[in-house]
C-alpha positions in Angstrom: 17.4 16.9 -33.9 18.5 18.1 -30.6 15.4 18.6 -29.4 13.8 15.4 -30.5 16.9 13.8 -28.9 15.9 15.6 -25.3 12.5 14.1 -25.8 13.4 10.6 -26.6 16.0 10.6 -23.4 12.9 12.2 -21.4 10.8 9.3 -22.4 13.2 6.9 -21.2 13.4 8.7 -18.0 10.0 8.6 -17.4 10.0 4.7 -18.4 12.9 3.1 -16.7 13.8 6.0 -13.9 11.3 3.9 -11.0 13.6 0.8 -11.6 16.4 2.4 -11.7 15.9 4.2 -8.3 13.9 1.1 -6.9 18.2 -0.4 -7.4 19.1 0.6 -4.2 17.1 -1.3 -2.0 18.0 -5.5 -0.5 16.6 -8.8 -0.5 15.6 -10.8 2.1 15.0 -14.5 1.5 12.0 -15.4 3.8 11.0 -18.9 2.6 12.2 -21.3 -0.4 10.3 -19.8 -3.2 9.7 -16.1 -1.4 12.6 -13.6 -1.6 11.0 -10.0 -0.7 12.8 -6.9 -2.2 12.8 -4.2 0.5 14.1 -0.3 1.0 15.6 1.0 4.4 16.5 4.6 5.7 16.9 6.0 9.0 18.8 4.2 11.8 16.3 4.6 15.1 14.8 2.6 17.5 11.3 3.2 16.3 10.6 0.9 13.2 8.3 1.7 10.3 6.9 -0.8 7.7 5.0 0.7 4.6 3.0 -2.2 2.6 2.1 -0.8 -0.6 -1.2 -1.4 -2.4 -2.6 -3.6 -5.2 0.3 -3.8 -8.0 2.4 -1.3 -6.2 5.9 -1.8 -4.9 8.0 0.1 -2.4 9.1 2.6 -5.0 5.6 4.3 -4.4 6.8 5.4 -1.2 10.0 6.9 -2.3 9.2 10.4 -0.6 8.7 9.1 2.6 12.1 6.9 2.1 13.9 10.1 1.3 11.9 12.0 4.0 13.3 9.5 6.9 16.7 8.6 5.1 18.8 10.8 7.8 16.4 9.8 10.9 18.2 8.8 13.7 14.8 8.5 15.6 13.2 6.0 12.7 13.8 2.7 11.0 12.1 3.1 7.6 11.4 0.2 5.5 9.2 -0.3 2.7 8.6 -3.6 0.8 7.4 -5.3 -2.4 5.0 -8.0 -1.8 4.8 -11.3 -3.0 4.7 -11.1 -6.9 4.9 -7.2 -6.9 7.8 -4.7 -7.7 11.3 -6.6 -7.3 10.1 -9.4 -4.8 9.4 -13.0 -6.5 7.0 -13.6 -8.8 5.4 -17.3 -7.3 2.9 -19.3 -9.0 0.8 -19.6 -5.6 0.3 -17.8 -2.8 -1.7 -14.7 -3.7 -4.6 -14.9 -1.1 -4.2 -12.3 2.0 -4.2 -14.8 4.3 -0.9 -15.8 3.0 0.2 -12.1 2.4 0.0 -11.6 6.2 2.1 -14.9 6.6 4.5 -12.9 4.3 4.6 -10.0 6.4 4.8 -11.9 9.5 8.2 -13.8 7.7 9.6 -10.4 6.5 9.1 -9.6 10.3 10.8 -12.2 11.5 13.9 -12.1 9.3 15.1 -8.9 9.8 14.2 -9.3 13.7 11.7 -6.2 13.6 9.9 -5.6 16.7 7.7 -2.7 18.2 6.8 -2.1 14.8 4.2 0.6 13.3 2.5 -0.3 10.2 1.3 1.4 7.5 -1.0 -0.1 5.0 -2.1 1.2 2.2 -5.2 0.6 -0.1 -5.2 -3.3 -0.2 -2.1 -2.9 1.8 -4.8 -2.5 4.8 -5.8 -6.4 4.3 -2.2 -7.5 4.4 -1.5 -5.5 7.5 -4.9 -6.7 9.5 -4.2 -10.3 7.9 -1.1 -10.5 9.6 -2.6 -9.1 12.9 -5.7 -11.6 12.8 -2.9 -14.1 12.4 -0.2 -13.1 14.7 -1.8 -10.5 17.3 0.1 -7.1 18.1 2.9 -8.4 20.0 5.2 -6.6 17.7 3.0 -4.1 16.9 3.6 -0.5 18.2 0.6 0.9 15.8 -1.2 1.1 13.1 -2.0 3.5 10.4 -4.4 2.8 7.3 -3.7 4.7 5.1 -6.6 5.0 2.4 -7.4 1.5 2.6 -10.4 0.1 4.5 -10.8 -3.4 6.6 -13.3 -4.9 4.2 -13.5 -4.9 0.4 -17.2 -6.2 -0.3 -20.6 -5.0 1.3 -24.3 -5.7 0.5 -24.3 -2.1 -0.3 -21.8 0.4 -0.9 -23.7 3.5 0.3 -22.1 4.7 2.9 -19.8 1.9 3.7 -16.3 2.4 4.5 -16.0 -0.6 1.5 -14.7 -0.6 -2.0 -17.2 -3.5 -3.9 -20.7 -3.3 -3.5 -22.2 -6.9 -3.7 -25.2 -6.8 -5.9 -22.5 -4.6 -8.6 -19.3 -7.5 -8.1 -19.4 -8.7 -11.4 -19.2 -5.0 -13.0 -15.9 -5.3 -10.8 -14.8 -8.1 -12.3 -15.0 -7.2 -15.8 -13.8 -3.6 -15.2 -10.3 -5.0 -13.1 -9.4 -8.6 -13.2 -10.6 -9.3 -16.7 -8.9 -6.0 -17.8 -5.8 -6.3 -16.3 -5.4 -9.8 -17.8 -6.2 -8.7 -21.0 -4.7 -4.8 -21.5 -2.7 -4.0 -18.5 -0.9 -1.0 -19.9 -4.1 0.7 -20.3 -6.0 -0.6 -17.7 -3.1 1.0 -15.2 -3.3 4.4 -16.9 -6.8 4.6 -16.3 -6.4 3.2 -12.5 -3.2 6.1 -12.1 -5.5 8.6 -13.3 -8.3 7.9 -10.8 -5.6 7.8 -8.1 -3.9 11.3 -8.9 -5.6 14.4 -8.6 -3.2 15.6 -11.0 -2.9 12.9 -13.8 -0.2 14.6 -15.6 1.3 12.0 -18.5 4.6 12.2 -16.5 3.1 10.8 -13.3 0.8 8.6 -14.4 4.3 7.0 -16.3 5.6 6.6 -13.0 2.7 5.0 -11.5 1.9 2.6 -14.6 5.4 1.9 -14.7 5.4 0.7 -11.1 2.5 -1.7 -11.8 3.4 -3.0 -14.8 6.3 -5.1 -12.8 3.2 -7.1 -11.5 2.4 -9.7 -13.8 -1.0 -10.2 -15.1 -1.8 -13.5 -13.5 -0.9 -11.8 -10.0 -2.8 -8.6 -10.1 -5.6 -10.7 -10.9 -5.3 -13.2 -8.4 -4.8 -10.6 -6.0 -8.1 -8.2 -7.3 -10.2 -11.8 -7.0 -9.2 -13.1 -3.7 -9.4 -9.2 -2.2 -13.2 -9.4 -2.8 -13.8 -11.9 -0.1 -11.2 -10.4 2.6 -12.5 -9.0 5.7 -11.0 -8.0 8.7 -13.4 -5.2 10.1 -13.3 -7.4 13.3 -9.5 -7.2 13.5 -9.5 -3.5 13.5 -12.4 -3.1 15.7 -10.3 -5.3 18.3 -7.3 -3.2 18.5 -9.5 -0.4 19.6 -7.7 0.2 23.1 -4.6 -1.5 22.9 -2.8 -0.2 19.7 -2.9 3.4 18.7 -4.8 3.7 15.7 -4.6 6.1 12.5 -6.7 6.7 10.2 -5.8 8.9 6.8 -7.8 8.8 4.0 -9.1 10.8 1.0 -11.3 13.7 1.0 -14.2 11.5 -0.3 -14.2 9.1 2.4 -13.7 11.2 5.3 -17.1 11.4 6.1 -17.8 7.9 5.7 -14.9 6.4 7.7 -15.5 9.4 10.5 -19.2 7.5 10.9 -17.5 4.0 11.3 -14.5 5.5 13.7 -16.8 7.3 15.5 -19.1 3.8 16.2 -16.3 1.4 16.4 -12.6 2.8 16.9 -13.3 5.9 18.7 -10.2 6.6 20.1 -8.8 6.7 16.3 -7.1 9.7 15.2 -8.4 10.6 11.9 -6.9 13.0 8.5 -8.6 13.6 5.1 -6.5 14.9 2.3 -6.5 14.6 -1.5 -6.9 11.9 -3.5 -5.5 8.2 -3.1 -2.3 8.8 -3.7 -2.1 11.8 -1.3 1.1 10.6 0.4 2.8 11.1 -2.9 1.1 14.1 -4.6 1.0 15.6 -1.2 4.1 14.4 0.5 5.4 17.4 2.3 2.2 17.8 4.4 1.8 13.9 4.5 5.3 13.2 6.1 4.7 15.9 8.9 1.3 14.7 9.8 2.5 11.4 10.0 5.6 12.3 12.2 3.5 14.3 14.5 1.8 11.1 15.0 4.8 9.1 15.5 6.0 11.1 17.8 3.5 10.9 20.3 3.6 7.4 20.3 
């Protein structure tokens, strides 16, 4: 009986811990329909904003928030984009043009300047959408965290992108349709792909974060991402702001070739898989802080 109770309590923790931990944050009303949830740590002069990827929330950056919690140099934010985590589940607005506007509204409402933007996965599209629309007047540096400036290309071979145009229908079936019909099962597979060590505990935590995003919002942001292309926006940043690309090992050579051709000043590091900043947080936090200290 005691062992069963321990097992039951452990299961409850795996399911609800991400939600309980996220309750430490706050909200900002950016317009009539959108309330953005965010977490903040540190009291320094240099602001950093972590932008989560598809269906994820600020909680995925828990190790970074904890790392900077006593910082006197850095003021660190992570937020939940529209429809994700604890932010408003609006009925519309799930394009990357709008997500760029949402980021701009968050920066304005929080009165932030001189910001280092860190966009993970599809969060890179939010970040570059913001820059394409509003410029870099408030941007100190840009960190691409295993994301890509464009999503769909004619051929995925040796391309820094996610989708092969000829295979786009397959992607829609395996992602957009899957998240509409059986989201938990899909996110279990997705989490396992993102992790080097897809233990049940790690997979459950990531799945429970993703399940806070309604299926319709996940489907729409996946579909609209297919048409997002901010490659020229990133290229145009060369020589204007410091750039840092931190990507998973399997993307290293592809991103290196793209970097050498288009933004040769960008620093490049590779490690782990898609959630390297989560699984290898000690190493990741150190290399990120080293970059920040050089700005």
